[in-house]
N, CA, C, O and the ligand as a Tripos MOL2 file, in Angstrom:
@<TRIPOS>MOLECULE
protein
  273   271    69     0     0
PROTEIN
NO_CHARGES

@<TRIPOS>ATOM
      1 N           0.8100   -1.1840    0.0020 N.3       1 MET1
      2 CA          0.0010   -0.0050    0.0310 C.3       1 MET1
      3 C           0.8860    1.2530   -0.0140 C.2       1 MET1
      4 O           1.9120    1.3090    0.6630 O.2       1 MET1
      5 N           0.5080    2.2230   -0.7780 N.am      2 GLN2
      6 CA          1.2690    3.4690   -0.9540 C.3       2 GLN2
      7 C           0.3780    4.6630   -0.7260 C.2       2 GLN2
      8 O          -0.7570    4.7390   -1.1960 O.2       2 GLN2
      9 N           0.9620    5.6220    0.0420 N.am      3 THR3
     10 CA          0.1800    6.7790    0.2550 C.3       3 THR3
     11 C           1.0360    8.0010    0.2080 C.2       3 THR3
     12 O           2.2280    7.9130    0.5000 O.2       3 THR3
     13 N           0.4720    9.1880   -0.1580 N.am      4 THR4
     14 CA          1.2160   10.4170   -0.1290 C.3       4 THR4
     15 C           0.5680   11.3350    0.8390 C.2       4 THR4
     16 O          -0.6120   11.6700    0.7300 O.2       4 THR4
     17 N           1.3710   11.7460    1.8060 N.am      5 LEU5
     18 CA          0.9110   12.6590    2.8670 C.3       5 LEU5
     19 C           1.4110   14.0240    2.5840 C.2       5 LEU5
     20 O           2.5910   14.2120    2.2850 O.2       5 LEU5
     21 N           0.5110   15.0140    2.6740 N.am      6 LYS6
     22 CA          0.9690   16.4250    2.5590 C.3       6 LYS6
     23 C           1.3240   16.8560    3.9840 C.2       6 LYS6
     24 O           0.5040   16.7380    4.8940 O.2       6 LYS6
     25 N           2.5360   17.3500    4.1710 N.am      7 ILE7
     26 CA          3.0220   17.6440    5.4890 C.3       7 ILE7
     27 C           3.1190   19.1730    5.6890 C.2       7 ILE7
     28 O           3.6080   19.8950    4.8210 O.2       7 ILE7
     29 N           2.6770   19.6070    6.7710 N.am      8 GLU8
     30 CA          2.7790   20.9750    7.1150 C.3       8 GLU8
     31 C           3.9460   21.2250    8.1000 C.2       8 GLU8
     32 O           4.0650   20.5300    9.1090 O.2       8 GLU8
     33 N           4.7650   22.1750    7.8140 N.am      9 GLY9
     34 CA          5.7870   22.5920    8.8420 C.3       9 GLY9
     35 C           7.2340   22.2590    8.5270 C.2       9 GLY9
     36 O           8.1410   22.6200    9.2770 O.2       9 GLY9
     37 N           7.4450   21.5680    7.4150 N.am     10 MET10
     38 CA          8.8280   21.1350    7.0560 C.3      10 MET10
     39 C           9.5300   22.3590    6.3990 C.2      10 MET10
     40 O           9.0070   22.9620    5.4630 O.2      10 MET10
     41 N          10.7120   22.6940    6.9160 N.am     11 THR11
     42 CA         11.3520   23.8220    6.3040 C.3      11 THR11
     43 C          12.8190   23.5190    5.8330 C.2      11 THR11
     44 O          13.3710   24.2410    5.0030 O.2      11 THR11
     45 N          13.3770   22.5210    6.3420 N.am     12 CYS12
     46 CA         14.7890   22.2740    5.9670 C.3      12 CYS12
     47 C          15.0820   20.7740    5.9290 C.2      12 CYS12
     48 O          14.2200   19.9300    6.1740 O.2      12 CYS12
     49 N          16.3700   20.4840    5.6020 N.am     13 GLN13
     50 CA         16.8310   19.0680    5.5590 C.3      13 GLN13
     51 C          16.6580   18.3110    6.8850 C.2      13 GLN13
     52 O          16.4030   17.1070    6.9310 O.2      13 GLN13
     53 N          16.8130   19.0970    7.9580 N.am     14 HIS14
     54 CA         16.7060   18.4620    9.2850 C.3      14 HIS14
     55 C          15.2890   17.9950    9.5200 C.2      14 HIS14
     56 O          15.0720   16.9060   10.0510 O.2      14 HIS14
     57 N          14.3340   18.7940    9.1380 N.am     15 CYS15
     58 CA         12.9130   18.4970    9.1920 C.3      15 CYS15
     59 C          12.6530   17.1590    8.4230 C.2      15 CYS15
     60 O          12.0450   16.2270    8.9500 O.2      15 CYS15
     61 N          13.1320   17.1150    7.1880 N.am     16 SER16
     62 CA         12.7510   15.9610    6.3730 C.3      16 SER16
     63 C          13.4960   14.6980    6.9230 C.2      16 SER16
     64 O          12.9810   13.5830    6.8360 O.2      16 SER16
     65 N          14.7160   14.9040    7.4900 N.am     17 ALA17
     66 CA         15.4100   13.7720    8.1050 C.3      17 ALA17
     67 C          14.6960   13.1810    9.2960 C.2      17 ALA17
     68 O          14.5630   11.9690    9.4680 O.2      17 ALA17
     69 N          14.2240   14.1610   10.1400 N.am     18 ARG18
     70 CA         13.4930   13.7660   11.3520 C.3      18 ARG18
     71 C          12.1560   13.0460   11.0170 C.2      18 ARG18
     72 O          11.7670   12.0640   11.6480 O.2      18 ARG18
     73 N          11.5170   13.5770   10.0310 N.am     19 LEU19
     74 CA         10.2610   13.0170    9.5850 C.3      19 LEU19
     75 C          10.4670   11.6180    8.9860 C.2      19 LEU19
     76 O           9.7340   10.6840    9.3110 O.2      19 LEU19
     77 N          11.4260   11.4900    8.1460 N.am     20 ARG20
     78 CA         11.7800   10.2380    7.5020 C.3      20 ARG20
     79 C          12.0800    9.1710    8.6300 C.2      20 ARG20
     80 O          11.6040    8.0370    8.5840 O.2      20 ARG20
     81 N          12.8740    9.5980    9.6080 N.am     21 GLN21
     82 CA         13.2470    8.6740   10.6830 C.3      21 GLN21
     83 C          11.9750    8.2170   11.4700 C.2      21 GLN21
     84 O          11.8050    7.0320   11.7580 O.2      21 GLN21
     85 N          11.1250    9.1610   11.7930 N.am     22 SER22
     86 CA          9.9260    8.8710   12.5670 C.3      22 SER22
     87 C           9.0660    7.9350   11.8750 C.2      22 SER22
     88 O           8.6100    6.9490   12.4530 O.2      22 SER22
     89 N           8.8060    8.2210   10.5640 N.am     23 LEU23
     90 CA          7.9410    7.3430    9.8050 C.3      23 LEU23
     91 C           8.5460    5.9540    9.5480 C.2      23 LEU23
     92 O           7.8430    4.9440    9.5080 O.2      23 LEU23
     93 N           9.8770    5.9440    9.3770 N.am     24 SER24
     94 CA         10.5790    4.6780    9.1800 C.3      24 SER24
     95 C          10.4630    3.7560   10.4190 C.2      24 SER24
     96 O          10.4890    2.5290   10.3140 O.2      24 SER24
     97 N          10.3350    4.4020   11.5870 N.am     25 ASN25
     98 CA         10.3070    3.6210   12.8030 C.3      25 ASN25
     99 C           8.9650    3.0010   13.0920 C.2      25 ASN25
    100 O           8.8350    2.1630   13.9840 O.2      25 ASN25
    101 N           7.9390    3.4230   12.3180 N.am     26 VAL26
    102 CA          6.6350    2.7470   12.5230 C.3      26 VAL26
    103 C           6.6610    1.3390   11.9110 C.2      26 VAL26
    104 O           6.9890    1.1500   10.7400 O.2      26 VAL26
    105 N           6.2960    0.3480   12.7660 N.am     27 GLN27
    106 CA          6.3820   -1.0070   12.3210 C.3      27 GLN27
    107 C           5.3760   -1.2310   11.2040 C.2      27 GLN27
    108 O           4.1960   -0.9040   11.3320 O.2      27 GLN27
    109 N           5.8730   -1.8020   10.0900 N.am     28 GLY28
    110 CA          5.0800   -2.0510    8.9560 C.3      28 GLY28
    111 C           5.2920   -1.1530    7.8280 C.2      28 GLY28
    112 O           4.8190   -1.4130    6.7220 O.2      28 GLY28
    113 N           6.0450   -0.0150    8.0800 N.am     29 VAL29
    114 CA          6.4160    0.8340    7.0280 C.3      29 VAL29
    115 C           7.6290    0.3800    6.2740 C.2      29 VAL29
    116 O           8.6910    0.1410    6.8490 O.2      29 VAL29
    117 N           7.4620    0.2640    4.9970 N.am     30 GLN30
    118 CA          8.5280   -0.3050    4.1540 C.3      30 GLN30
    119 C           9.4280    0.6790    3.5460 C.2      30 GLN30
    120 O          10.6290    0.4190    3.4720 O.2      30 GLN30
    121 N           8.9350    1.8400    3.0820 N.am     31 SER31
    122 CA          9.8110    2.8150    2.5730 C.3      31 SER31
    123 C           9.2140    4.2480    2.7270 C.2      31 SER31
    124 O           8.0020    4.4590    2.6800 O.2      31 SER31
    125 N          10.1220    5.1820    2.9080 N.am     32 VAL32
    126 CA          9.6620    6.5890    3.0720 C.3      32 VAL32
    127 C          10.4580    7.4130    2.1460 C.2      32 VAL32
    128 O          11.6830    7.2970    2.1100 O.2      32 VAL32
    129 N           9.7950    8.2690    1.3690 N.am     33 ASP33
    130 CA         10.4980    9.1510    0.4830 C.3      33 ASP33
    131 C           9.8620   10.5770    0.6720 C.2      33 ASP33
    132 O           8.6830   10.8100    0.4060 O.2      33 ASP33
    133 N          10.7330   11.4910    1.1480 N.am     34 ILE34
    134 CA         10.2780   12.8610    1.4620 C.3      34 ILE34
    135 C          10.6500   13.7960    0.3240 C.2      34 ILE34
    136 O          11.7730   13.8020   -0.1810 O.2      34 ILE34
    137 N           9.6480   14.5900   -0.0570 N.am     35 ASP35
    138 CA          9.9140   15.7210   -1.0380 C.3      35 ASP35
    139 C           9.7800   16.9500   -0.2550 C.2      35 ASP35
    140 O           8.6730   17.4320   -0.0150 O.2      35 ASP35
    141 N          10.9310   17.4960    0.1690 N.am     36 LEU36
    142 CA         10.9620   18.6050    1.0520 C.3      36 LEU36
    143 C          10.4590   19.8820    0.3230 C.2      36 LEU36
    144 O           9.7320   20.6870    0.9050 O.2      36 LEU36
    145 N          10.8420   20.0420   -0.9000 N.am     37 ALA37
    146 CA         10.4330   21.2500   -1.5810 C.3      37 ALA37
    147 C           8.9000   21.3750   -1.7410 C.2      37 ALA37
    148 O           8.3400   22.4620   -1.5950 O.2      37 ALA37
    149 N           8.2370   20.2470   -2.0420 N.am     38 LYS38
    150 CA          6.8060   20.2780   -2.2250 C.3      38 LYS38
    151 C           6.0380   19.9390   -0.9120 C.2      38 LYS38
    152 O           4.8290   20.1580   -0.8250 O.2      38 LYS38
    153 N           6.7650   19.3990    0.1100 N.am     39 GLY39
    154 CA          6.1150   19.1240    1.4280 C.3      39 GLY39
    155 C           5.3710   17.8650    1.4160 C.2      39 GLY39
    156 O           4.3520   17.7570    2.0980 O.2      39 GLY39
    157 N           5.8290   16.8500    0.6500 N.am     40 TYR40
    158 CA          5.1660   15.6080    0.6070 C.3      40 TYR40
    159 C           6.0000   14.4590    1.1350 C.2      40 TYR40
    160 O           7.2210   14.4200    0.9880 O.2      40 TYR40
    161 N           5.2650   13.4840    1.7830 N.am     41 ALA41
    162 CA          5.9090   12.2920    2.2410 C.3      41 ALA41
    163 C           5.2860   11.1110    1.5230 C.2      41 ALA41
    164 O           4.0890   10.8840    1.7040 O.2      41 ALA41
    165 N           6.0010   10.3510    0.7310 N.am     42 ASN42
    166 CA          5.5270    9.1600    0.0930 C.3      42 ASN42
    167 C           5.8470    8.0130    0.9320 C.2      42 ASN42
    168 O           7.0200    7.7710    1.2160 O.2      42 ASN42
    169 N           4.8230    7.2420    1.3760 N.am     43 VAL43
    170 CA          5.1200    6.1710    2.3320 C.3      43 VAL43
    171 C           4.4840    4.8850    1.7540 C.2      43 VAL43
    172 O           3.3250    4.8510    1.3420 O.2      43 VAL43
    173 N           5.2950    3.8720    1.7550 N.am     44 GLU44
    174 CA          4.8760    2.5840    1.3720 C.3      44 GLU44
    175 C           4.8070    1.7180    2.6240 C.2      44 GLU44
    176 O           5.7570    1.6810    3.4060 O.2      44 GLU44
    177 N           3.6890    1.0200    2.8210 N.am     45 TYR45
    178 CA          3.5790    0.2930    4.0020 C.3      45 TYR45
    179 C           2.6480   -0.9540    3.8740 C.2      45 TYR45
    180 O           1.9070   -1.1060    2.9020 O.2      45 TYR45
    181 N           2.7250   -1.8030    4.8730 N.am     46 ASP46
    182 CA          1.9620   -2.9990    4.8910 C.3      46 ASP46
    183 C           0.6390   -2.6800    5.6140 C.2      46 ASP46
    184 O           0.6570   -2.3810    6.8080 O.2      46 ASP46
    185 N          -0.4950   -2.7370    4.9200 N.am     47 GLU47
    186 CA         -1.7490   -2.2220    5.4560 C.3      47 GLU47
    187 C          -2.2490   -3.1800    6.5360 C.2      47 GLU47
    188 O          -3.1580   -2.8010    7.2750 O.2      47 GLU47
    189 N          -1.7300   -4.3660    6.6730 N.am     48 SER48
    190 CA         -2.1500   -5.2210    7.7120 C.3      48 SER48
    191 C          -1.5210   -4.8340    9.0480 C.2      48 SER48
    192 O          -1.9680   -5.2850   10.1030 O.2      48 SER48
    193 N          -0.5190   -4.0250    9.0030 N.am     49 MET49
    194 CA          0.1800   -3.6170   10.2060 C.3      49 MET49
    195 C           0.0520   -2.1340   10.5480 C.2      49 MET49
    196 O           0.2080   -1.7570   11.7100 O.2      49 MET49
    197 N          -0.2150   -1.3300    9.6080 N.am     50 VAL50
    198 CA         -0.2410    0.2090    9.7580 C.3      50 VAL50
    199 C          -1.4730    0.7730    9.0920 C.2      50 VAL50
    200 O          -1.9260    0.2710    8.0640 O.2      50 VAL50
    201 N          -2.0120    1.8250    9.6890 N.am     51 ASN51
    202 CA         -3.0420    2.5670    8.9330 C.3      51 ASN51
    203 C          -2.6020    4.0790    8.9440 C.2      51 ASN51
    204 O          -1.5980    4.4640    9.5440 O.2      51 ASN51
    205 N          -3.4190    4.8820    8.2480 N.am     52 GLN52
    206 CA         -3.0510    6.2720    8.0640 C.3      52 GLN52
    207 C          -2.9870    7.0070    9.4020 C.2      52 GLN52
    208 O          -2.1890    7.9320    9.5620 O.2      52 GLN52
    209 N          -3.8060    6.6100   10.3470 N.am     53 ALA53
    210 CA         -3.8200    7.2710   11.6050 C.3      53 ALA53
    211 C          -2.4620    7.1110   12.3220 C.2      53 ALA53
    212 O          -1.9350    8.0480   12.9200 O.2      53 ALA53
    213 N          -1.9380    5.9190   12.2360 N.am     54 ALA54
    214 CA         -0.6070    5.6100   12.8370 C.3      54 ALA54
    215 C           0.5040    6.5280   12.1610 C.2      54 ALA54
    216 O           1.3970    7.0580   12.8220 O.2      54 ALA54
    217 N           0.3750    6.6580   10.8750 N.am     55 LEU55
    218 CA          1.2840    7.4520   10.1860 C.3      55 LEU55
    219 C           1.2240    8.9100   10.5850 C.2      55 LEU55
    220 O           2.2440    9.5810   10.7400 O.2      55 LEU55
    221 N          -0.0190    9.3870   10.7480 N.am     56 GLY56
    222 CA         -0.2580   10.7860   11.1750 C.3      56 GLY56
    223 C           0.3630   10.9860   12.5640 C.2      56 GLY56
    224 O           0.9590   12.0280   12.8350 O.2      56 GLY56
    225 N           0.2230    9.9950   13.4300 N.am     57 LYS57
    226 CA          0.7830   10.0900   14.7450 C.3      57 LYS57
    227 C           2.2720   10.2220   14.7090 C.2      57 LYS57
    228 O           2.8560   11.0420   15.4180 O.2      57 LYS57
    229 N           2.8750    9.4290   13.8970 N.am     58 ALA58
    230 CA          4.3880    9.5060   13.7210 C.3      58 ALA58
    231 C           4.8070   10.8290   13.2340 C.2      58 ALA58
    232 O           5.8440   11.3430   13.6520 O.2      58 ALA58
    233 N           4.0300   11.4190   12.3470 N.am     59 VAL59
    234 CA          4.3240   12.7720   11.8610 C.3      59 VAL59
    235 C           4.2200   13.8150   13.0080 C.2      59 VAL59
    236 O           5.0370   14.7260   13.1430 O.2      59 VAL59
    237 N           3.1370   13.6070   13.8360 N.am     60 GLU60
    238 CA          2.9300   14.6810   14.9020 C.3      60 GLU60
    239 C           3.9440   14.4710   16.0110 C.2      60 GLU60
    240 O           4.2840   15.4240   16.7120 O.2      60 GLU60
    241 N           4.4210   13.2980   16.1870 N.am     61 MET61
    242 CA          5.4480   13.0220   17.3100 C.3      61 MET61
    243 C           6.6580   13.9060   17.1030 C.2      61 MET61
    244 O           7.2740   14.3270   18.0820 O.2      61 MET61
    245 N           7.0300   14.2100   15.8500 N.am     62 VAL62
    246 CA          8.2560   15.0170   15.6700 C.3      62 VAL62
    247 C           7.9020   16.4700   15.3470 C.2      62 VAL62
    248 O           8.7520   17.2620   14.9380 O.2      62 VAL62
    249 N           6.6320   16.7900   15.5420 N.am     63 GLY63
    250 CA          6.2820   18.2160   15.4930 C.3      63 GLY63
    251 C           5.6940   18.7660   14.1130 C.2      63 GLY63
    252 O           5.6530   19.9750   13.8850 O.2      63 GLY63
    253 N           5.2700   17.8660   13.2650 N.am     64 TYR64
    254 CA          4.6740   18.3210   12.0350 C.3      64 TYR64
    255 C           3.2540   17.8590   11.9140 C.2      64 TYR64
    256 O           2.7560   17.1260   12.7690 O.2      64 TYR64
    257 N           2.5980   18.2770   10.8630 N.am     65 LYS65
    258 CA          1.1760   17.9020   10.7670 C.3      65 LYS65
    259 C           0.8520   17.4020    9.3780 C.2      65 LYS65
    260 O           1.4110   17.8760    8.3890 O.2      65 LYS65
    261 N          -0.0540   16.4400    9.3060 N.am     66 VAL66
    262 CA         -0.5990   15.9770    8.0410 C.3      66 VAL66
    263 C          -1.7800   16.8850    7.6770 C.2      66 VAL66
    264 O          -2.6840   17.1000    8.4840 O.2      66 VAL66
    265 N          -1.7540   17.4140    6.4430 N.am     67 MET67
    266 CA         -2.8400   18.2940    5.9790 C.3      67 MET67
    267 C          -3.7400   17.4080    5.1700 C.2      67 MET67
    268 O          -3.2720   16.5500    4.4220 O.2      67 MET67
    269 N          -5.0110   17.6070    5.3130 N.am     68 GLU68
    270 CA         -5.9760   16.8010    4.5480 C.3      68 GLU68
    271 C          -6.0860   17.2090    3.0920 C.2      68 GLU68
    272 O          -6.8590   16.6140    2.3410 O.2      68 GLU68
    273 CU         13.9400   22.0350    9.5860 Cu       69 CU69
@<TRIPOS>BOND
     1     1     2 1
     2     2     3 1
     3     3     4 2
     4     3     5 am
     5     5     6 1
     6     6     7 1
     7     7     8 2
     8     7     9 am
     9     9    10 1
    10    10    11 1
    11    11    12 2
    12    11    13 am
    13    13    14 1
    14    14    15 1
    15    15    16 2
    16    15    17 am
    17    17    18 1
    18    18    19 1
    19    19    20 2
    20    19    21 am
    21    21    22 1
    22    22    23 1
    23    23    24 2
    24    23    25 am
    25    25    26 1
    26    26    27 1
    27    27    28 2
    28    27    29 am
    29    29    30 1
    30    30    31 1
    31    31    32 2
    32    31    33 am
    33    33    34 1
    34    34    35 1
    35    35    36 2
    36    35    37 am
    37    37    38 1
    38    38    39 1
    39    39    40 2
    40    39    41 am
    41    41    42 1
    42    42    43 1
    43    43    44 2
    44    43    45 am
    45    45    46 1
    46    46    47 1
    47    47    48 2
    48    47    49 am
    49    49    50 1
    50    50    51 1
    51    51    52 2
    52    51    53 am
    53    53    54 1
    54    54    55 1
    55    55    56 2
    56    55    57 am
    57    57    58 1
    58    58    59 1
    59    59    60 2
    60    59    61 am
    61    61    62 1
    62    62    63 1
    63    63    64 2
    64    63    65 am
    65    65    66 1
    66    66    67 1
    67    67    68 2
    68    67    69 am
    69    69    70 1
    70    70    71 1
    71    71    72 2
    72    71    73 am
    73    73    74 1
    74    74    75 1
    75    75    76 2
    76    75    77 am
    77    77    78 1
    78    78    79 1
    79    79    80 2
    80    79    81 am
    81    81    82 1
    82    82    83 1
    83    83    84 2
    84    83    85 am
    85    85    86 1
    86    86    87 1
    87    87    88 2
    88    87    89 am
    89    89    90 1
    90    90    91 1
    91    91    92 2
    92    91    93 am
    93    93    94 1
    94    94    95 1
    95    95    96 2
    96    95    97 am
    97    97    98 1
    98    98    99 1
    99    99   100 2
   100    99   101 am
   101   101   102 1
   102   102   103 1
   103   103   104 2
   104   103   105 am
   105   105   106 1
   106   106   107 1
   107   107   108 2
   108   107   109 am
   109   109   110 1
   110   110   111 1
   111   111   112 2
   112   111   113 am
   113   113   114 1
   114   114   115 1
   115   115   116 2
   116   115   117 am
   117   117   118 1
   118   118   119 1
   119   119   120 2
   120   119   121 am
   121   121   122 1
   122   122   123 1
   123   123   124 2
   124   123   125 am
   125   125   126 1
   126   126   127 1
   127   127   128 2
   128   127   129 am
   129   129   130 1
   130   130   131 1
   131   131   132 2
   132   131   133 am
   133   133   134 1
   134   134   135 1
   135   135   136 2
   136   135   137 am
   137   137   138 1
   138   138   139 1
   139   139   140 2
   140   139   141 am
   141   141   142 1
   142   142   143 1
   143   143   144 2
   144   143   145 am
   145   145   146 1
   146   146   147 1
   147   147   148 2
   148   147   149 am
   149   149   150 1
   150   150   151 1
   151   151   152 2
   152   151   153 am
   153   153   154 1
   154   154   155 1
   155   155   156 2
   156   155   157 am
   157   157   158 1
   158   158   159 1
   159   159   160 2
   160   159   161 am
   161   161   162 1
   162   162   163 1
   163   163   164 2
   164   163   165 am
   165   165   166 1
   166   166   167 1
   167   167   168 2
   168   167   169 am
   169   169   170 1
   170   170   171 1
   171   171   172 2
   172   171   173 am
   173   173   174 1
   174   174   175 1
   175   175   176 2
   176   175   177 am
   177   177   178 1
   178   178   179 1
   179   179   180 2
   180   179   181 am
   181   181   182 1
   182   182   183 1
   183   183   184 2
   184   183   185 am
   185   185   186 1
   186   186   187 1
   187   187   188 2
   188   187   189 am
   189   189   190 1
   190   190   191 1
   191   191   192 2
   192   191   193 am
   193   193   194 1
   194   194   195 1
   195   195   196 2
   196   195   197 am
   197   197   198 1
   198   198   199 1
   199   199   200 2
   200   199   201 am
   201   201   202 1
   202   202   203 1
   203   203   204 2
   204   203   205 am
   205   205   206 1
   206   206   207 1
   207   207   208 2
   208   207   209 am
   209   209   210 1
   210   210   211 1
   211   211   212 2
   212   211   213 am
   213   213   214 1
   214   214   215 1
   215   215   216 2
   216   215   217 am
   217   217   218 1
   218   218   219 1
   219   219   220 2
   220   219   221 am
   221   221   222 1
   222   222   223 1
   223   223   224 2
   224   223   225 am
   225   225   226 1
   226   226   227 1
   227   227   228 2
   228   227   229 am
   229   229   230 1
   230   230   231 1
   231   231   232 2
   232   231   233 am
   233   233   234 1
   234   234   235 1
   235   235   236 2
   236   235   237 am
   237   237   238 1
   238   238   239 1
   239   239   240 2
   240   239   241 am
   241   241   242 1
   242   242   243 1
   243   243   244 2
   244   243   245 am
   245   245   246 1
   246   246   247 1
   247   247   248 2
   248   247   249 am
   249   249   250 1
   250   250   251 1
   251   251   252 2
   252   251   253 am
   253   253   254 1
   254   254   255 1
   255   255   256 2
   256   255   257 am
   257   257   258 1
   258   258   259 1
   259   259   260 2
   260   259   261 am
   261   261   262 1
   262   262   263 1
   263   263   264 2
   264   263   265 am
   265   265   266 1
   266   266   267 1
   267   267   268 2
   268   267   269 am
   269   269   270 1
   270   270   271 1
   271   271   272 2
@<TRIPOS>SUBSTRUCTURE
     1 MET1         2 RESIDUE 1 A MET
     2 GLN2         6 RESIDUE 1 A GLN
     3 THR3        10 RESIDUE 1 A THR
     4 THR4        14 RESIDUE 1 A THR
     5 LEU5        18 RESIDUE 1 A LEU
     6 LYS6        22 RESIDUE 1 A LYS
     7 ILE7        26 RESIDUE 1 A ILE
     8 GLU8        30 RESIDUE 1 A GLU
     9 GLY9        34 RESIDUE 1 A GLY
    10 MET10       38 RESIDUE 1 A MET
    11 THR11       42 RESIDUE 1 A THR
    12 CYS12       46 RESIDUE 1 A CYS
    13 GLN13       50 RESIDUE 1 A GLN
    14 HIS14       54 RESIDUE 1 A HIS
    15 CYS15       58 RESIDUE 1 A CYS
    16 SER16       62 RESIDUE 1 A SER
    17 ALA17       66 RESIDUE 1 A ALA
    18 ARG18       70 RESIDUE 1 A ARG
    19 LEU19       74 RESIDUE 1 A LEU
    20 ARG20       78 RESIDUE 1 A ARG
    21 GLN21       82 RESIDUE 1 A GLN
    22 SER22       86 RESIDUE 1 A SER
    23 LEU23       90 RESIDUE 1 A LEU
    24 SER24       94 RESIDUE 1 A SER
    25 ASN25       98 RESIDUE 1 A ASN
    26 VAL26      102 RESIDUE 1 A VAL
    27 GLN27      106 RESIDUE 1 A GLN
    28 GLY28      110 RESIDUE 1 A GLY
    29 VAL29      114 RESIDUE 1 A VAL
    30 GLN30      118 RESIDUE 1 A GLN
    31 SER31      122 RESIDUE 1 A SER
    32 VAL32      126 RESIDUE 1 A VAL
    33 ASP33      130 RESIDUE 1 A ASP
    34 ILE34      134 RESIDUE 1 A ILE
    35 ASP35      138 RESIDUE 1 A ASP
    36 LEU36      142 RESIDUE 1 A LEU
    37 ALA37      146 RESIDUE 1 A ALA
    38 LYS38      150 RESIDUE 1 A LYS
    39 GLY39      154 RESIDUE 1 A GLY
    40 TYR40      158 RESIDUE 1 A TYR
    41 ALA41      162 RESIDUE 1 A ALA
    42 ASN42      166 RESIDUE 1 A ASN
    43 VAL43      170 RESIDUE 1 A VAL
    44 GLU44      174 RESIDUE 1 A GLU
    45 TYR45      178 RESIDUE 1 A TYR
    46 ASP46      182 RESIDUE 1 A ASP
    47 GLU47      186 RESIDUE 1 A GLU
    48 SER48      190 RESIDUE 1 A SER
    49 MET49      194 RESIDUE 1 A MET
    50 VAL50      198 RESIDUE 1 A VAL
    51 ASN51      202 RESIDUE 1 A ASN
    52 GLN52      206 RESIDUE 1 A GLN
    53 ALA53      210 RESIDUE 1 A ALA
    54 ALA54      214 RESIDUE 1 A ALA
    55 LEU55      218 RESIDUE 1 A LEU
    56 GLY56      222 RESIDUE 1 A GLY
    57 LYS57      226 RESIDUE 1 A LYS
    58 ALA58      230 RESIDUE 1 A ALA
    59 VAL59      234 RESIDUE 1 A VAL
    60 GLU60      238 RESIDUE 1 A GLU
    61 MET61      242 RESIDUE 1 A MET
    62 VAL62      246 RESIDUE 1 A VAL
    63 GLY63      250 RESIDUE 1 A GLY
    64 TYR64      254 RESIDUE 1 A TYR
    65 LYS65      258 RESIDUE 1 A LYS
    66 VAL66      262 RESIDUE 1 A VAL
    67 MET67      266 RESIDUE 1 A MET
    68 GLU68      270 RESIDUE 1 A GLU
    69 CU69       273 GROUP 0 **** ****
């Protein structure tokens, strides 16, 4: 399963690195690709282990937000 999250609050390489780390730490996430310039996070995950809400939580844990 693949999803693209629009992220609010990323401003620099540190932001994208922190976000990538946090999302990668979620069990069931297979790959994370961050587009800092556009503010997107592309996440590939196993939907039997993770859902969008868990991904949103991982984003919020490091201080950013998912925009709907
Ligand atoms: Cu930053």
